[in-house]
C-alpha positions in Angstrom: 164.0 31.8 167.9 164.2 35.1 169.9 162.1 38.1 169.0 165.1 40.1 167.5 166.2 37.5 165.0 162.5 36.9 163.9 162.0 40.7 163.4 165.3 40.9 161.5 164.2 38.0 159.3 160.8 39.6 158.5 162.5 43.0 157.7 165.0 41.3 155.4 162.1 39.5 153.6 160.1 42.7 153.2 163.2 44.5 151.9 163.7 41.8 149.3 160.1 42.1 148.1 160.4 45.9 147.9 163.7 45.7 145.9 162.2 43.1 143.5 159.0 45.2 143.0 160.8 48.5 142.5 163.6 47.3 140.2 163.9 48.1 136.5 165.0 44.6 135.6 162.7 42.5 133.4 160.0 40.7 135.4 159.6 36.9 135.5 156.9 37.0 132.8 158.9 39.3 130.4 159.9 38.1 127.0 163.6 38.8 126.5 165.0 39.1 122.9 168.5 39.8 121.5 168.8 43.0 119.4 170.8 43.6 116.3 174.1 45.0 117.7 177.6 46.1 116.7 180.5 47.8 118.6 179.8 51.5 118.9 182.9 53.3 117.6 183.8 57.0 117.9 183.0 57.9 114.2 179.4 58.8 113.6 177.7 60.0 110.4 175.0 61.7 112.5 171.6 62.4 111.1 168.5 63.9 112.6 165.1 62.2 112.8 161.8 62.6 114.6 160.8 59.1 115.6 159.6 56.9 118.5 160.8 53.5 119.7 158.6 50.6 118.8 159.1 46.8 119.0 157.5 43.4 118.9 158.9 40.2 120.3 157.9 38.2 117.2 159.3 40.7 114.7 162.6 39.7 113.1 164.0 43.1 113.9 162.6 43.1 117.5 163.0 46.9 117.8 162.8 49.8 115.4 162.1 53.5 115.1 158.8 54.8 113.7 159.0 58.2 112.2 156.7 60.8 113.8 154.1 61.6 112.6 154.4 59.7 109.3 154.9 56.3 110.9 157.5 55.1 108.5 159.8 52.4 109.9 163.6 52.9 110.4 165.7 49.9 111.3 168.2 50.4 114.1 171.4 48.8 115.4 172.3 48.9 119.1 175.7 48.9 120.9 177.0 45.4 121.7 175.3 43.8 124.7 172.0 45.6 124.4 168.8 43.6 124.6 165.0 44.1 124.7 162.4 42.9 127.2 158.6 42.9 126.6 156.5 43.2 129.7 154.2 43.8 127.9 155.7 46.7 125.9 159.4 47.0 124.9 162.1 48.3 127.1 165.7 48.3 125.8 168.4 47.5 128.3 172.2 48.2 128.0 174.8 45.5 128.6 174.8 46.3 132.4 171.0 45.7 132.6 170.0 49.4 133.0 166.9 50.5 131.0 167.8 52.9 128.3 164.6 53.4 126.2 161.0 52.5 126.5 158.1 52.0 124.0 157.1 55.3 122.6 160.2 57.3 123.7 161.0 60.1 121.3 164.4 59.9 119.5 165.9 62.8 117.5 168.9 61.2 115.8 171.5 58.5 115.3 174.5 57.4 113.3 174.1 56.1 109.7 175.8 52.7 109.3 175.8 50.2 106.4 176.0 50.5 102.7 173.6 52.7 100.7 172.2 49.6 98.9 171.2 48.1 102.2 168.6 49.3 104.7 171.0 51.8 106.2 170.0 51.3 109.8 170.7 53.9 112.5 173.1 53.1 115.2 171.9 54.5 118.5 174.8 55.3 120.8 174.4 56.2 124.5 173.8 58.6 126.1 170.5 58.6 124.3 168.4 61.7 123.9 165.2 59.7 124.3 162.1 60.6 126.3 158.3 60.3 126.4 156.8 63.1 124.3 153.3 64.4 125.2 152.2 66.8 122.5 149.3 68.0 124.5 147.4 70.7 122.6 150.0 70.7 119.7 148.7 69.0 116.6 150.6 65.7 115.9 151.9 67.0 112.5 153.4 70.0 114.3 154.8 68.2 117.3 158.2 67.2 115.8 158.9 70.8 114.7 157.9 72.2 118.1 160.1 69.8 120.0 163.0 70.7 117.7 162.3 74.4 118.4 162.3 73.6 122.2 165.6 71.6 121.9 167.5 73.9 119.6 165.9 77.3 119.8 165.8 79.9 122.5 168.4 81.2 124.9 168.5 78.3 127.4 170.6 75.2 126.5 168.7 71.9 126.3 169.5 70.0 129.6 172.0 67.2 129.5 170.5 65.3 132.5 168.3 62.3 131.8 164.7 63.3 130.8 161.7 61.2 131.5 159.0 63.3 129.7 158.6 66.5 127.7 155.0 67.7 127.8 153.6 70.6 125.8 151.2 72.7 127.8 150.0 75.3 125.2 149.7 75.6 121.5 152.1 78.6 121.8 154.8 76.1 122.6 155.1 76.3 126.4 156.4 73.0 127.7 157.4 71.2 130.9 160.4 68.8 131.2 160.1 66.1 133.9 163.6 64.7 134.6 164.2 61.1 135.7 165.2 62.3 139.1 161.8 64.0 139.6 162.9 67.6 139.0 160.9 69.8 136.6 161.7 72.7 134.3 159.5 74.8 132.0 160.3 76.7 128.9 158.9 78.0 125.6 159.7 76.6 122.2 161.4 79.3 120.1 161.5 79.4 116.3 164.8 78.3 114.8 
């Protein structure tokens, strides 16, 4: 084998290792579970909530929302084709295999489905407004109100691009948004 083909073979192998290590697909040790799903229609009886994503591979519901800060459980339904992987914590993937939500991501609403006599789960329809929430110096009991003030108060519109993390910097409500593409933006939560 000449030197050029050998170098090309080594480069291809290293590229494959890099792609496999940097990918968002579930790893070989991940536990993959089906989620409770239904077709996501256009009609939505939208409701607000302050909750975070939780899940456990051995739980019959696999994934649910936990109200914040009360920790009450809210069952959810996902669009057709969604699934969960635990490696070791939950990540919810869409039908195309793209990660949509991760353990602890903050969720502020969904669509009510089902009959009132049943558990009335929330249908979560993409694009999700879900992100990691770091309350910083804000007391946990105050954090849902402050994030709602940040999202719905003030002169600046809440960004529509994918958000990775919202971090409160001061008790006065100054915050920083870290977007999934690495950009940052700061603001101040304004009373509603």
